[in-house]
N, C-alpha and C positions, 0 to 999 in steps of 0.2 A: 157527709154521711158517716155515721158511726160504724166502726169496724165490727163485723159479726164473725166471731171465731167458729165458723162452721166446721172447719177441718179439725179443730181442737175437740169440739163436741163429738165429732164422728169417732175420733180415736179414743176418746174417753169412753164412749159407748162400747168399744170393743171389749172392755173388761166386764160389762154387764151380761147377765144371762140372756140368751137369745134362742130363737127357734132354730131347727136344723137348717132351714133355708137361709136364715140370716147368718148362721155360723159358716155355712159354705161360702156365702158371699164375702164375709169378713176374711175368711182364710184366703180366698182368691185375691182380695185387695192387698192382704198382707204379703202374699207371694209376689204379686206384681210390684209392690212397693220395694220389697227386698231386692228384686231383680234390677229395678231402676237404680237403687242405691249402689248395688254391686257394679253396674255398668259405669256409673259416674265415678266410683272409687277406682276403677280400673283404667280410666282414660285420661290422657293429658288434655286439659281443657283448651290449651293454646293450639297445639298441632293436630289434635284429635287422634293422635297415635296412642297405642297402649302405653301405660306408664310402668314404673318400677314394680308397683304392687302387682299388676297383672303379670309382668314378666316372671317374678319369683314364683307366683302360683302356677304359672304355665310350666316352668322348668321342673317344679316339684312333681307335677302330674306326669309330664312327658318322660322324665328320667325313671319314674316308677314303672311306667308302661314298657319302656324299652330295656330296662335293667337286665343284664345277662344275655342280651341279643348281640348281634353284630352291627347294630345301627350306630352310625357315627354322626355327631352334630358338631357344628362350629359356632363359636361366639365371636362376633366382631364388636369390639368396644371402640366407638368412634367419638373423638373429642375435637371440637372446633377450636383450634389453637388460640385464635384471637377473639373469641366471642365475648369473654368477660371484659376485655378492653373496649370492644365495640359498644357493649351495653353501657360501660362506664363513660364513654365519650359521647355517644349519640342519644342515650336515654332509652326508656322502656318501649316507647311506641316503635321506634326504628328497629330495635333488637327483636321485638315480638314479631314484626313483619318478616324479618330475616329468618327467624326460627320457623315460622309457618312455611315459608318457601323451602327451607332446608328439609323439613319433614315431608313435604310433597315430593320433592326431588328424590329423597331416599326411598320413599314408598314405591316410586316408579321403577326402582331397580329390583324389586322383590321377585323371586321365582314363586310359582305356586307352592304353597305349604310352608313358606318362610315368613318371618315376622321381623318388624323393626319397632322398637319402643324408644320413647324419650325418657331418659333417666333423671336428668336435672340440668339446668343451665344449657350449655352447649354439648351435652353428652347424650349419645344415642347407642343402642345396642341392637345388633342383628342376630337373630337365631336362624341358622341355616340347617335345615333338617335333611336327613338321608344323604349324607355326603359319601360319594363313591371314590373321589380322587381329591388329593390336596390341591391340585390345580384349580378345582372349582372354587375353592376358598380364596386362593390368590387372585383369581379373575374377579371375584366379587369385590375384594379389597381395592384392587386397581380401578374398578368401575366407580366405586364410592369416591376415591381420591380424585379421579378425573372429573366426575360429575360436580363435585363441590368446587373445583377450581374454575369452573365456568362462571362468568359474572352473574350476580343476582341484581335485578333491577328493582330498586326500592324507592318508594314514594314517587314513582314515575320518572325518576332521573338518576338517583344515586346508584352507582354500579360498584358492587363489591364481590370479589371472589374470596373463597375461604380455603384455608389449608387445614387439613385434618390429620391428626395422628391416630393410627389405628392399631389396636392390639388384638391378637387372635389367640384363642384357646380352643382345644379340641376335647370333646367328650367321646369315649371315656379315658382317653390318653392322659389328659391333664387334670381331670377332676372326677369325683364320684357324686357330687351333689351340686345343686344349682348355685348356691352361695359361692362355693369355691370356683365353679365354672366361670362366673362373672368376675370374681376377684382376680383370677389369673389373667383374664383378658385385659382387665384394668392395668395390671402390672406390666403386661406386654406393651400396652399403649404408652405408659410412661417411658419405657425403653425406646420406643419409636420416637417419641417427642424429644428425649434427651439426645438422641443421635443427631437430630437436625437434618438428616439426609434421607433416610428411608421413610416412606409414608406408612409402612406397616411392619410389625414384628410379630412372629409367632412366639408364644410363651415357652420359656425354658426354665428349668428348675433353678439354675444359678441366679436368675434374675431376682428372686423373691426377697432375699434379705436386704440387699442394697436398695432395691426399688421401694420396698415397704418403708425404709427409713426416710427416703426422699418424699414419699407420699405423706408420711406423718409430718415432716417438716413443712411441706407445702400447705397442708391443712391447717397447721398451727399458725403459719404465716398469714393466711387469710383472716383468721381470728385476730391475730396480733394487729393487723392493719385496721380492723374494725375497732379494736380497743385502744388503738394508738400507743402500742408498746414500743415503738421505735423512737429512739432519741438521737441527738446529734452531739458529737464532740468536734472540736476544731483544732487543727494543727497549724501553727504559725509558719509562714514563709518569710525569710528575712533577707535583707541586703547582705551579701557575703562580706563586704568590707566594713560596713558601719553597724550592722546588727539592727537596723531600723526595720520595723514591721512593714512588709510590703503586701501581704495578703494572708488569707486563711483558707484552708481546705476543709470543707464540711464532710465529715466521715460518719456514716450512719452506724448505729449499734442497736442491737435488739435487747431490750430490757426484759428478758424472759422471766416470767413469774416463778419458775421452778429452777431453771439452769443459770440464772443470773445474767450478767452482761455478756452477750455473744458477739464475737467479731464478724465482720462482713464475709470472710471466706467461708463461714459456716452456712450462710443463707443466700448470698448473692448469686452463686451459680444456679441454684434452684429457682430463684426469682427470675433469672434470665430465661431458663428453659420453659418455665410455666407461664411466662408473660406477666407475672406479678410485678416485674421490675418497672412497668409503666406506672402502676398505682403507687408503688414505693417511691419511685423517682419524683412523682408530683408531690407526694407528701413531704419529701426532703426539700423541694423548692418552697413549699408553703412554710415549713419550719424555718428555713433560712431567712425568708422575707420577714417573718414575724420577729425573729431574733434581731435582725438589722433594725427593725422599727423600735425595739426595746432599747438597743444601744443608742439609737438616735435620740430617743426620748430622754435618755440620761446624759445627753450632750457629750458622748464619748467620741474621740477622733476615729471615725469609721475608716475601714479599709475594705477592699473587695473580698468577696467570699466566692471561692470556686466550688462549683457543683458538678459532680461526676454524672455525665449523661450517657446512657447506654445506646448502642446501635438501634435497638427497638424504639427508643424514644425519638431518636433523630429521624426515623423514617415516618414519624407521625406528623401530619401537616398542621395539627393544632398545638404543637409544642410551644411555638412562639407565643401564641395567643394566651396559653395557660400561664406561661412565665410572666407575661406583661400584666395579666389580670391579678396575679398574686402580688406583684410589685406595686401595682396601682392601689390595691385594697389596703396595703400597709404603708403607703406613702413613701415608697423606696425608689430611688433612681435606678433604672435597670442597669446602668453602668457599674453599679456596685456588685453585680453578679457576673461571675466569670464561668465560662462553659469549658469543662474539662472532658476531653474525649480520648479514647485509646487509639492505637495504631489501626486496629481492625476497621475503624470507621472510615479511614481514608484509603485503605488498601483496595476496597471494593469499588472506589471511584464512582459512587452513586451521585446522580444529578440532584436527587432530593436532598441528600446530606450536604452537598456543596452549597445548594441554595439556602438551606437552613443556616449553615455556618456564616455565609455572607450576610444574611439578614441580621444575625446576632451582632456581627462586626459593625454593621451600619448603624446599630443602636448604641455603639460605644462599649459593647460588652467584649471583654478580652477573651481570646480563645487559647486554651492550653492543650498541648498534646502530651498525654500521660504515658509513663513507662516506655519512653523511646528506647529502641534497641532490642526490645523483647519480641517484636513481630517481624514482618517482612517488608515494611515500608522503607523508603530511602529518602534522603534529604532532597533528591530531585523531585520526588512526588510532592514534597511540601511546597514547591513553587506554585502549585495550583490551588493552594489553600492559604487563606489569610491568617495563619497562626501567629500569635503574639509571643507565646512562651513555649519553649520545648523543655519538658521535664525528663532529665536523664535517669534511666532506671537505676534503682538502688544496687543492682548487681555490678554496675560499672563503678559506682562509688566504693563498694566493698573491696574491689580489686585494686583500687588506687595505690595502696601501700605494698602491692605485690610485685612491683617492678616498673621499669620505664615504658614497656609496651602498653600497659593499661593506661598510664598517664598520657601517652601519645595518642591513644584512641580517643580519650575524653577530650583532649586538646583539639583534635581534628573535628570532633562534633561541635564543640563550642565555636571554633573558627568559622566553620561552614554555616552554622546557625546564625551567627552574627552577620555573615555576608548576605544572608537571606532576610535580614531585618528582624530577627527573633532574639529575644533574651533567653537565657538558659538557667534552669533551676536544677540543682543536683538533689536528688531524693536520697533518703537513707543515710544522712550524715550522722555518724555516731562517735567519731573520735576527733580530737584536735588535729591529729596528723592529716586526716582527710580534709578538714577545713583549710589547713595551711596550703595543701596542694591545690585545692579548688580556687583559693584566693590567688595563688600564683598563676593559675591557668585562665584567670579573668572570667571565671564563672560568675554570673550576675547575682544569683540568689541561691540560698540553701534551705533545706528542710530536712528535719530528722530529729531523732531522740536527743542529740547533743543540744539542740536548740530548745525543743520542748516535745514531750509526748502529746498526743491528742488529749485535750482537756475540755472541761465544761465551759459553757458560755460565761459563767460567773468568773472563772479563772482568766478567760480571755479578756474580760472587761478590765481586769487589773493590769494585764500586759499592754493593753492599748494605751494606757496612760504613761508608759515609759518611753523616753526618747530613743532608747536602744535596748535590745535584749542582751547585749554584752554588758557584763557587770563592771568592767574596767575599760579605760581608754585603750585603744589599739596601740601596739608598738611594733616597730620594724626589727626583724632579725636580720641584721646587716649581712651576715655571711650567706644566708639562704635567700635573702630578699623576700622573705615570707612574713606575713602578718599573723599575729597570734592573739587569741581572745580567750578570756575566761567567761564561760557562758552560764546563764541562770537556767537551771533545770527545773 
């Protein structure tokens, strides 16, 4: 049957002259249509909660009505910490069901006269009206935190509990208008999330400058991940005696369109607290597998590449599957990937982390413990983990030339690591004197600017073809019983 544009004709007719009765009817239809559009524009279609558009209109009217009075309001900015990663991992259907249940649960906490709106993704905002005591606000924040920590049953079987970071701002104490009211609650939420301990923070003036910078970086990082602005450099790890290439460490850099190449210390801490480290980490895995495939295609002598894996990634049950998928898609043996973790991963003694590491080891993937000596782990803890290489932190390497005590400490670490079946890598080797001492102490491998700075994949391809990264044959200094090398920088 042919489509008949009745509605189109009807609205076209609204522009034609009409009788008073017809005009009244048209005006009534117009008003009803306008109301319907306004309701649709003011409601989140997934959770059926008010949306940001409604919230800002409400705040504008409410603040205008109570301006100059003693009325106090509170804004709770609620962010579901892991929501983006859940959506990224399980997909839209799963995350939509979760959001709907979250919205229903938050709505059940409302007092008469209060509102909750969904802002975007996993962000919600509570407006608490007519606050008499600050304790009322604290109580609501605690209720929200406890409520979300209770498991959600999804798809009839999946159970997930949520952790939320909550920021609180007060009107008129912290803001004079709705936009600032919401922004300051958002800033307080970032402080709560960065603390990693407290579920909620009240806004304080000193938060603004530092948090706004972090918010800006996080927002830019989300865009950068979409636009694939992150690149990898690789730093060689060599045999301390022969200079032979033993492995590479993949180091992520942000190729920022305005600020140029940014080092990890600029963005990794924010990626950790925001949860973006999961997406960034998988992108690094993907890039490494793709690069190994390119080197393989050019028949280069491949060596293992270590990937820094964060605690957040290790706690995800799908990490192994994702690594294997990227390796398979690129035709790469998983044993060419090494997993590099920090001391914090083993200090907590998590069953999940231990099982993940054992699974990696079972596939022939070597395990590296990074920055040893900077945390609170001990070599006795390492007995419970199948670590293959222990990387001595650069701070120990830097102090080697400062006296016998530093050398004795490094010697003790190397001896005990060897007793536990681990090889030792010294990080941050920058001088020949440091190299000589490490050779004498039987350190297995070295890494640092003396060998090579982190360089591009193209530069690594050239280094792979060399039998040694030492430019001349090693020779023995008889008096010191040390070996010396001239290294290619």
